[in-house]
N, C-alpha and C positions, 0 to 999 in steps of 0.2 A: 787673307789677312784676318777675316772674322773667325775662321776656324782656329787659327793659332790663338787668338784672344780667348775664345771659349775654352780651349784646352788648358790655357794658363789659369783661367778662373776656376776650373774644376780642380786643378792641382792645388791651388791655394786653399780651396774649401776642404779638401781632404786633409791638408795639414792642420787646418783649424780644428776639424772634428777630432783628429788624433790627439792634438794638444789638450782639448777640453776633456777627453776621456782620461788622459794621464792625470790632470788636475783632480778629477772626480775620484780617481783611484787612490790618490794620496790624501784625500779628505779636504781638498781646497775647493770651495764653491766658486765657479767663475762669475765674475761681475761684469756689468755692462761696460764699465770704464776700461777694464783690462782688455776685453774683447775689442772694444773700439780702438784701444791703443795698439793692439796687435796688427790691426789692418794696415795702418800707415807704416808700421815697422816693416811689414812684409812688402809693401809696395815701394819701399825705398831701396830695395836690393837690385837696382839696375833695371827694374821693369816699369819705372814711371813713364818713360816715353810711350810705351805700349798702352798704358792705362789711360793716357790722355785722349786716345781715339775712341773711348766708349761713349755711346750715346746716352741721353737721359733715360730712355726706356730701359737700357741695360743696367744703369745705376739703380733704378727702382727694383728691377728683378733681383739684383744682388742683395739689396737691403732686405727684401722680402724673404730671400732664401736664408739670410743670416738669422732673421727672427724665427724661421721655421726650424733651423738647426738648434737654436737655443731652447726652444720648447721641446725638441726631441730628446734633450738630455735629461729631462725629468724622469723620475722612476715610475710615476703612475701612468705615463703614456709612452711606452717604449716602441710602439708600432710606428711612431713618426720618424724614427731613425731609419727604418726600412724605406719609408717614403722618400726621405732625403737621399738615401743611397740610390734609389731608382732614378731620382732626378739627376744625380751625378753620372749615372750610367747612360744618360741620354734618352730615357724612355719618357712617354707622356705621363702626366700627373694622374695617379689612380685616385687621389683625394676627390677630384671633381666628379669622377665616375661614381664613387661611393655616395657622395652627397646627392647626385641625381637619382641613384637607385633608392636611396632612403626617401626622397621626396615622392617618387613614384609609388613606393610601397605604402606610404602613409595616405596618399591620395586614393589608392585602390581600397585600402581598408576603410576609409571614410565613406566611399561610395557603396561598399558592401553593407556597412551598417545602416546607411540611409535606405537602401533598397529593402533590407530586412524589416526595418520599422514600417516602411510604407506597405509592405505585403501583410504584416501582422494587422495593421489598421484596416486594410481592405477585407481581410478574413473575418474580423469582428463585425463588420457591417454586413457581410454576406450571410444568407441563410445557411443553416447547418447542413442540409442535404446538398446544396450547391458547393459548399466548402469541401465536403467529403469527396465529391466527384472531381473537383479541381486537384485535391491532394493526390488522388489515384492517378489522374492524368499527368501530374508533375512527376510522380514516382516513376511512371512508365517512360516518360521522356528522359529522365535522368538515367534510367537503366538502359535505354537505347544507346547512350553514349559510351557505355562500358561493355566489356566482354565478360567480366567475372562478376559474380554476385556472392561475395564471401559471406554476407550475413544470412543467406538462405542456404548456401551450399555447404559451408564449412562450420561456421560458428553457431548458427541458430538450429536447435533440434527440430526434427521433422514434426513432432507432435505440436510444438509451439507454433511453427509455421502453419500447420493445419488449423490451429486455433485462430490464427489471424485471418486465414482465408475463408472461414465460415461466416464472416460478416459481409462477404461480397455477394452481389447478385449474379444471376446467370450471365448477363452481358459482361460484367466485370471479370468473372472467371474466364470467359472466353478470350478477353483481351489479355489477361495475365498469362494464359496458356501460350501466347505467341511471343513471350519474352525470351524464354530459354527452355531447354529440355527439362531442367530441374523444376522450373515453375509449371511446366505442362504436366509433369507427374503429380504435382500438388493440386493443380486445378481440376484434374480428372480423377481425384481420389473418390472411391465409392462412398466413404463416410460423409463427405461433403454433400454429395447429391442425394444420399438417403435422408439426411437431415433436412435438406431443402424440400424434398418430396413430402415428408411428414409435416413440415411447417406449413405447406400450402394445402394440407388437408387430404392428401392422397395416401392411401394405405396407412392409416394411423396406428394400426395394431401390428404392423410388420416389423421384422428385424432386418439387420444389415445383410444377413446371409440368404434372405429370401429371393434376391434378384442378383443375377451375375453382373448386370450393368444398370445401376440406378439412374444414370444419365439418360439412357434410352427409355427407361421406365417413366421418368418424369416427362420426357418429350411425348411419349404416347398418351400419358394421362392428360397433358395439356391439349393435345389434339382431340382426344375424346371429349373433354369438357367443352371445347369450342364447338364441336359437332352437336353435343347435347343442348347447348344454349341456342344454337341455330334451330334445332328441332322444337325447342320450347317456343321460340318466337314465331315460328311458322306453323305450329300445331302439326308437326309431323311425328307420327308414332302409332301406337296401337292403343285400343281401348277395350276393356273387358268389364263385364257386369257381374258382380258377386251376388247371386240370388239364392234364396232358399224358399221355394214357393210354399211348402207345407208349414213354414213358420208363420204364415199369415202376415201381419202388419209389422213393419220394422219399428223397434222402440228406441234403441240406442246403439251407437257404433263407437269403437275405440281402435286406435292403431298405434303401433310402435315398431319401427324398423320395417321388417317384412311381414309382420303379423297383423291381421285384421280380425277383430272380434265383434260379433253382432248378436243382439238379443231381440226376441220377437214376442208378440202377444200370445203365441201358443206356449210360451214357457221354454222354448228351445234356445240353445246358445250354440253358435257356430263359430269356428276358428279357421281362418284361411292363412296359408303361407303364400304370399304374392310372388315369391321366387319360383313357385311351381303352381301357378293359379289354375292350370288345367286340371290338376288333381282334385278329387272330391274333398270337400271341407271336412275337418275333424269334428266328430260328434262328441260334444261334451255333455255327459249325463248329469242330470240334476240330482240333488239329494233325495233320499227316500221319502222324506216328508212332503216335499213339493211335488215329487213325481206321482204320488198316490192321491194327491188332492184333486178333486173334480169340481169345477173346472180348474185347470192348472193356473196358478197366478202368473200375471205378466212379468216380464223382465223389465225392471225400471232403470237400472244402470249397469254398464259394463266397463271394465278397465283391463288393459293388457300391457305387459312390458316384455322384455326379452326372455323371461323365465317362467312367469306365472300369468294366469288370466283369472279375473274375478267377475262375478255377476251378482246383482242384488235383485230380489223379487219383491213383489208388492206385499207379501205376507211378512216381510222383515227378515227372511232367510238370506244368507250370503254364502255362496260357494266359491271355492278357490281350486283351480286346476293347474297342472303343470303343462306348459306349452309343448314339451317334448313327448309326453306320454298321452295326455288327454284322458278320455274315459271317465273314471270315477273321480270325485273331488278329493283333494288331499287335505282340505280343511273346510270346516263348516261350522257356522254359528248363527244365532238368531237374535235380533234386537226387538224390543217391544215397539210396535208401531210401524209405520211405513218408512222406508229408507228415503231420506231427503238428499243425501250427497254421498258419493263414493269416490275415493281417490287412491291411486296406486303409485308408489314412487317409481320413477323411470329407471333408476339404476340400483336400487336396493330392495330387498323383499320386505316391504312395509306397506300395510293396507290400513286405510282410515275409512271409517263408516260413521254416518251420523243419522240418527232417527229422532225427529223433533229437536230437543235440546241436548240429547245425550250424544257424546262423541266417544268412540272406541278406537284404540290404536293397537293393531296386531303386527307381529313381526316374527321372522324365522331366526332360530339360533344357528350356531355353526354346524349342527348335525342335520339341519333341515326341518326341525320340528317347530310348528307354529304355536305361538302363545300370545296371550294378551299382555301388552306392555303397560297400558294405563287406561283409565276411564276419566272422563271430564263431564261436568254438568255446566251448561251455559245458561245465562238468565233468559235468553230468547231463542226461538227456533233457528237452527242452522240452515243457511242457504247454500253456501259453497265451501268446500275444503280443498286445499292444495298442499301437496307434499313438496317441500323444498328440495330440489335436486342437488347433486354433488356433495352428499353427506356420507360417502362410503367410509366405514370405519368409525363414524361418530354417531352421536345421538340424533335420531331423526327430528326434524322441525316441521311442524304442520301449521299452516295459516288457515284460520277459520273466520268466515264472515257470517255474522249473526245480527240481523237488524241494522242498527247504526254503528255497530262495533266490529273491530277486527282484532282477533286474539292470536297469540302464538302458543302452541302446545309443544312443550319440550320435555319428554320423559327423562327422568333421572335428575332433574334440577330440583332445588328446594321449593321453588314456586313453579309448578309445571305449567299452569295456565297464566299467561301474562297478557295484559291489555296493551294493545299497540295503538289503537286509534278509536275514538268515539266522540261523535258530535250529535247531540239530540236533534231529532227531526231530519237528519240527513242520512238516509239509508244507503247501504253499499249495494251496488248493482252488478259488479263483476270483479273478479279477483284472479291474479296470476303471480307467479314467483319465479325468480332465477336463483342461481347459487348465492347471490349476494344482495339482491333487492326484492322487495315486495311492492306490487302496484295494484291499486284497486280504484274503481270509479265510484264517485259519491254523487248522489242526486240531491241537489239543493232545492230549497223551497223558500217562499216568502221573500224577505228583503235580501237574502243571500243571492238571489238570482241577479241582482243589480251589480254584483261583484264578479262579473264575467261568466256567470252561468255554472253549469256542472263541471266538475274538475276530476282529474286523476292524480291521486297522491302516491308518491313513491317514497318508501322507507328503506333504510339500510338495515340489514340483519345484524351486523356487528354491533351497532350502537342503539338500534331500535329508535332512531331519530329520523325525522323527515329529511329527505335529501332534496326533493324538488316537487313542485306542483305544476302540472301542465294542463292544457285544455282550456275550455271556456266555451261551452256549447249549450244552447237551450235544450237540446235533446239529451236523453239518457244514454250513457255509455253501456253498450250491450256486450261487448267482448274485448278482451285485452290479450295480447300475446307478447310476453316479455321473455319467456324461456327460450323460444326458438328464434328470436330476433337477433340481428347483428349487434355487436357491442355498442353500447351507448345509445341504442335506438329502441323505441317502443312503438308498436303498431296497434291500433285500436279501431273498433267500429262503433257507430252511433246510430241512434234512431233517426237522426236528421239526414240519413242516406249517405253519409260521408265516411270514407276511410282516411284516417290521419296517421302520420308518422311523425314522432317527436324525437328531438335530440335531447337526451337527458343531461348532457353537459351544460347546455345553454338554456334549456327549458323552452325552446322555440319549436315551432312547427316546421318540419322539413317538407312535408308533402300533404296535400289535401285533395282527395279524389271524390267526385260525385259519382257514386257507384250504383246503389240499389234503391229503387223507389219505395220499397217496403221495409227499409232498414237493413243494416248489416248484422248478420248473425254469426259469422265466423271469419277469421282473418289470420294470415300468416305472411311473413316477409323474410327475405334474405338480402344479400348485398346488392342485388340488381333488379329484383322483381317483387311484386306483391300479388297474392292470390286472396280473393275475398268471395264470400258467399252471402246471399241475401235471402230475405223472407219470401221473395217471389220465385225462388228456385234457380236463380241465375248464378253461375260461377264465372268470375272475371279474372283475367290475368293481366297485370299492369307492369309496365316498365318504370322503375322508380326514377331513373335519371331524367327521362323525358316527361314522365307523368301521363303517358299515353296508354290506352287500352290496346293490348296485343290481340286478344281474342276472347270469346265468351262461349259458354255452353249452358243450355237450359234444360231443366227437368222439372217435373211436377213435384210440389211440396217444398218447404223451406230447407235450405242448406244448413245442417246443424254440425257438420264435421268437415274440416278442410285440413289436410296435412300433406306436405310434399317434401321430397328429398331432392338430391341433385338431378335425378333422372325420372322420378315417378311422382304422381299426384293422385291422392285419394280423396274423393268427395262422397258425402252421404246426404241424401235428401230424405228426411224423416218426417212422416205426416204428423200433424198435430192431433188429428182424430184417430185414436187407437181402436175405436169400435165403430167402423163405418156401417151404414145401413145395408143389409143384405150380404155382408161378408161373413159367412158362417164356415166353420171348419169342416162341416159335414157336406158342403157343396161339392159336387163332382167336377164342375167346370170352374176351376180356380182362375182361369185366364180372364174371366169377366171382371175380376176384382183386382187386376194388376195395377190399376190407377190408384188403388188405396194402399198398396203395400209399401211404397218407398223404394229407393234404389241406391246401390253402392256402386260407384264407378271408379275404376282403376286405370289411370293413364300411364303409359310407358313411353318415354321419349329417348330411350337409349339408342345407340347406333344400330343394334341388331333387332330393333323393334319391328322391322318389316320382314323379318325372316318367317318361314312357314310355321315355326313353332308358336308364333305370337298371333296367328290368325284366329279370329273369333270362332268358337265351336259351331256357330250357325253356318259359317262358310266352309266348315270341314265335316258336314253331316254325312253319316253313313246310310241315311235313308231307312234306318231300321226302327229308331225310336218313334213311338206314336203318341207320346204324351204332349198335349197341347201346350202346357206351360213351359215346355222346353223349346218351343218355336222351331221344331225340326222341319226341315224341308220335306220330309216324308209325308206331310199332310197333303201335299199336292197330288199324291197318287190317286185318290178317289176321283178327283176332277179329271185326271188324265183318262181314267176308265170311262167317265161319263162322256168325254169328248170323243172317245173311240167308238162308243155305241151310237153316236149320232154323227154320221159322216157329213151331214149338211152343215154342222156348226163349224 
């Protein structure tokens, strides 16, 4: 019965829809009254008994379907007609499904926007480094969910992808290499590992074609650096002594890279190449004027860089040699009076010499010929001169300390001599410069000592303005190393027996070490260690992070020179007394005066330092040399003969 009634209802609804379409086609808009009047007209055609059996719920459904049919006739919503037709065909209503889908879509969109806002707020609160790590991890997690990487395989050029990968670390490159084959090719590209190798300081002058696999090269370099650091800490390596006995007393020492230059009271100058320290030292001949003078003047100062070596004598003569050829000087001149200071640029052919208050600057042109660049006259005698490094292709800049003043000498400028700092009654005790900063220690007196004591002033070269003032010690600052120190750090020594490391960004003290009981005379530091020398002849190696002493070595005479590289250390103990009693050049037995000469020690902490080629000459004696000052084991031969002639012994 119910099925018949439903079929009758559908038939009547189809007739109504067809009737309304005909009215709309003839331009007559259906009204509510006409539609309501049609329903009883249709129900009066013999079907009234059947309609009496409809329930209330069916009446409500019929009225709702009528309203739906009326709305479907409008032109702006024709899809409702299809909905009504689907209802007439007996299917479930798709309108409810569409409404439910729309609600689900809006809810999902709302949750996505909320999660994105929350993630952005959390990223703003997190540190930059941690945020980058999380971004890389999220990227890898997202890539694990897909099989294709179109933005790296198809759309993004290889060069641009390589540009993105160069900002990743070794660990991140290893993780990216596990994503796909395309990413593995990118992560193992030789250019990436070459740049990473040079960025960490390995093979700075190499090119990409110098190694078939820069990834393996970087791994080997890191392994070697780790072994060298372990050798440094445990004092494992070889030691050699650079001596020239006929030179008599050591006067001054300078070193650069693998070259070591030494001057003696005999007037001799010797040059060693530490890469081949077994070989005999290069003999650098003096100029004809000093060579024929009797007695020959002492060597007062020496300087060396990668291309030239310079020496100043007590008579005011200055000689310049080539490190490749040696022999005769390539340049020579003389200043009136005794040479007070001598400085050679570490990376350019520029030499500065000062005698009393006169300063002379010499340089080489493109053809290699040396000439005088400028002269300067200062109001007070010069104490220290330093050539600012990193000025290749530009005018050289020289920092000069004279009394209480610090000047800048810049040839080619309108005002060649510029005053940088001057305070009456506060003399400058030490001076050093980097490519952008100049640092010098100032000795205070009187009421100024109540303002923290002696200070170190740091100026910027670009503006010639003070950058920071550090320190505060009752003792005088004796040495400063700014050029070889890590970025933003300054290491210095003081007469109060302490080595201090300052952070130039904050002006605070990073490290303070009680090192030498006769004061600190020389110091140098890198990113993890500090090496200091004292007036008592002690060389100390410290670990910067822990502030602990790793080891020490002692020799007679004060330590005046300390320089180290990644795997080598050079120290020089130079006597204060250059004319000891009884030390005459005409003496036959020079070994009696060894304690007066001073000593140069070269330490090698590289991995192959224990190979036979690095054993000291005394341990590889051929029993032929009989010179006492060579300490040859052949001296034991006469005692063997003596013991052989007396069997009872």
